[in-house]
N, C-alpha and C positions, 0 to 999 in steps of 0.2 A: 504493500500500500504506500510505499514511498515515504515512510515516516522519518522524522528527525533530520531534516536537511536544510541548509542554506537560509536560515532565518533572516540574514541581513541582505540577501540578494533581492528582496522584495521592495526595498525602499524606493527604487526608481519607478515602481509601478503605482505607488500610493501617494496621494496628497494628504499629508498627515498633520493633525493638530490635536493638542490635548486640552480638554476642558471638561469639567463636571464628571471626571472619571470615565472618559470615553475616547474613542479613536475616530477621526474623520478620514475616510478613504474615498478615493475616486473609483469609478466603475470600470476603469480600464482593465483589460486582461489580455493574456496572450492568445485567447481564442474567444469566439462569440458563442453564446448559449444557443442551443437548438430548441427554441421555444415550442415548436410544434412537433418535434421529432419523437417525443415520448409517447408511450401507449396512451390512447385516449381512454379516459375514465369518466363514466357517467356519475356525477356527484349526487344524483338523486337516488341511486341504488344503495341499499344497505351494505355496510362493510361487514366482512366476516369477523374482523377483530383478530387478535393474536393470543388472547387468553386461552389456557387449556379448558377443555370441556368441563362444565360444572362449576367453574369459578364465576365470581360476580361479573355481570355483564355491563353494569353501569354504576354510577355513583350513588344510587339510591340506597345502597347498603350502608352508606356513611350517614352523617359525617363521622370521621374517625378522630381520635386523639393523635398526637404526633410524638413519636419517639426519635431519639437522636443519638448517634454515635459518631466519633471522629476516628478515622483510620488514616495512617500515613502510608501511602504506596510509593515504592521506589522502583523506577524502571531502569534497570542496569544496562539495557541494550542501547540507550540513546543518551547523548551528552547534553549538558546545559552550557551554552556559550557564556563567555565572560561578558559582563555588562559594566563598562566603566562608569556609566551614569548612575548605577546603583552601588558602585564600589565592590562588585562581585567578581571573583576569579572564575575561570571555567571549572566545571565539575564533570566527571566521567559518567554521571547518571542524571536522572531527572526525579526530583523529590516532589510528591504531589499530596500534601495534606488534604483530606477529603472529608467533608461533612455529609453524612448519610441520614436522611430523615425518612421515616417509615410509619405506616398506619398502626395505631394501637387501639385498644378498647377504652382508652382513657377519655378524659373530658375534652371534647372537641374545641372548647373555648379556652382551654388552658395553655400554658407554656409547654414547649417541647420537654419531654421527660427523658433524661439521659439514661440509656440502657433499659428502658421499659420493655416488657414483652410485646412482641408484635401481635397484631390482630390475626385471627385465623384466616387462612387462605393465602393465595399467591397474587402478587400485585405487579403490574407493569413497571419497568424501570425507565426513569427519565434522567438523563445526564444533562446538567445545567452548567453553562459556561459563563463566567462573570466577565464584566467589562474592565477596561483599564483602570488601575488604581483601586479596584474593588478586590474581593476575595470570596472564597467558597462559602464562608459562614454568612456573609452579608446576603449573597444572592439566594442561599438556601432559605434564610429567614423570609425573604420576599415571596418565595413560591411555596411557602408552607401550606397555603390553602389548597394547592394541588395534592398535597399529601393527605389532607383531610378528606379529599374526594376519592382516595384509594390508589395512590401512586407511591412508589419508592423513588425518592429523589436523591441523587448523588451529585455533589457540587465540589469539584476539585479547586484548589488554589494553584494557579499557574506560577511557575518559578520566577518569571521575569516581568510579566505584565501586571502583577498584583502590587498593591501597596504604594508607598511613596517612592518616587523616582522610577515609576513603571516604564518598562522598555517594550515598545510595541513591535520591535523588529523580530520578536520571537513568535510572531503570528504563525509562521510556516510550521512550527513545531507543535502548536496547540491541538490541531486535529489528531496527531499521534497521541497526545496526552488523553484526549477524549476516548480514543480507541483502547488505550492501555487501562484507563480507569474503568471503562465498561467491562472489560475482561476481569479486572481485579475485583470489582464489586460482585460480579456473577460468581466468582470463585468463593466468595463468602457464604454462598448458599449451602455449601457443604461443611461449613465451619460451625460446629455446635456451640462454640463460645460466643458467637455473634447473634444478636437478637433477630437479624434478618435471615438467618439460616432457615431454609425451607419456606421462605415467603417471597421469593423473587421469581416471577414468571419467566421461564426460559423463552428466549427468542421473541421477546415482546418489548421493543425498545423505541423510545423517542429521544431526540436530542434537541435542546433548546439553548438559547443564549441571548444576552443583551449587549448591544454595541460591538466591541471587539469580540465578545463572546458570541454575538450573532454572526459575525464574519467567520469565526471559527466553526460555528454550526453549519453554515452554508458550505464551507470547504469540506467538513467531515461527512456531509451527506451527499453533495452534488459534484464537487470538484474532482477532476480526473485522477490526480496524483495522490490525493489524501483520503479518498472516499472509503468509509467503513463498508464492509461487505453486505450488511443487511440492517436497514433502519426502517421502521414502520411509519414514522411521522416526524416532522420537524417544526419547531416554533422559532421564528426570528423576530426579535424585538429591537427596533431602532438600529438596523444593521445595513450591510452593503455587501455585494459580491466582490471578492478580491482574489483573483487567481494568482498563483505563484508563477515564477519565471518559466518553469518547465511543465506547467499544468494549465488546464482550461476548464471551462464549464460546457465544453462540447459534449453532446450526447449524454446529458445527465439522466439519472434514473427518475421514474415517475413516482417519487415519494411525496405524499400529501404534505402541504406546507401551509402553516398559518403565519401571516405577517402582521405585526402590530407596530404602529409608528405614529408619533404625534406630528401634526401638520405644521407645527411651529418649532421644529427641532433645529436649533442653530449649530449643533455639533455634528450630527450625521443627518444630512438633508433627507427628507422623505423620498426624494427621487431615488435614493439607494434601494429602498424597499420596493418602490414602484418598478424599478428596473428588474429586480428579482422576480416580482409578481408576473411581469410580462414575458420574461425569458425562460424561466424554469417550467418544465412540462406540466406540472399540476397533477391532481387538482389543487388549486391555490385559493386561499381565502385571505383577503387583505382588509383588516380593520384599521381605519384611519381615525385617530382621536383628535377631535377638533379643538384647537387652542392649546394642545399639550406640547411640551418641549421634550428634551431628551430624557429627563428623569422624573417628570411629573406623572408619567404613566403609572408610577409606583406609589402615588399618593391619591387621596380622595379628591374628586369623585371618580377619577379614571380607574383606580386600582380594582374596584369591584367589577367593573366591566371587563377589564383585562383578565381577571381570574375566571370569571364566568365563561368568557370566550375560550380561554385555554382549556378549561375542564371539558366544555362541550366538544371541542375539537379532539382532545385526547380520548374522551369516552367513545366518540364515533370511530376513530381510527384504530384504537388499541383494544377497546372493550366491545366493539360491535354494537353500540347503543343506537345506531341509526345514522343516516347522513348528517353531517354538520350543517348543511345549508339551512335547515329549518330552525334549529336553536340559535344560530348566528344571525339569521335574518330577524328572528323575533327579538333578539337582544339589541340589535342596532336600528331596527325599523322605527322611524319616528323619533329616534333619540337625538337630543341636542349635543350629546357627547361624542358619538361615534357613527361612522358610515361603513358600509361593507361593499367590497367588490369580490366577484367570484370568477375564476377560470376553471372550467371542468376538465381541462387537458386536451380539448379538441379545438379551442378557439385561440 
């Protein structure tokens, strides 16, 4: 999958600026996306979902409480480059502290309970990628409502793009981090010392991210060099397509995509998400938040709409709860906060 290469070679392809914990990138790439080349998918047809037979098919079995564990995964097969701006020397491996949130039978209105027993059943896995200067703990807390709806969420902290002095030139390596953490979290399913053991649905995966984490998500799901072998759904929040020097978005897989973006975003212009919406094969669902900037999507009144849209999309694509068109249209129809565009993969 071409992981762990040339983080700094991308700089000439990106128009970069840092503000509000985000990365600004241009839409240029070494190839153009094949917007209509993917298999046409009728978004009015029900999805089979990917949960094993007999598991919960939608979020009505919740809301759940939230359990929390922190695990540090170390990928010894890929190095971390030196980062003079952070005062860091090169390392022969990549260390990825990861927050894992999972459903419990606890109080759904309460705080995350460290090490609490997981609720019965197996739940789809969502890997969530943070933006520049953020970290796994912060983004995990933001998406905790997804856990209450019946998802295991794993949020790694990337070694160079997190925290103060964040280095965006490591973007090319972050899709490899997503792939490694996906495998590492799944391996916990057989570790009886971990509360998630026996509770992660096999081969039932979504990838999501905000800002630079959204660019990471698009690379991990659709970009030719860094693509994970199998993803069931993707969520891009305030992001942009950014192909690497030897990769492209040519012939991307038809993985369902939910895009969420504020139309007053001064950090990553909404045109970034619009470009992805138009170029990736779909089915694609684009929720535009009126008057929202880069980070206000995570604050009232937008946050509730974002969470409802994300859960409706995940329920449809991972749990087979029915096409997302209906709930997303109901959520945005007549709303002063948000609008909806849909591409079913054929237009």
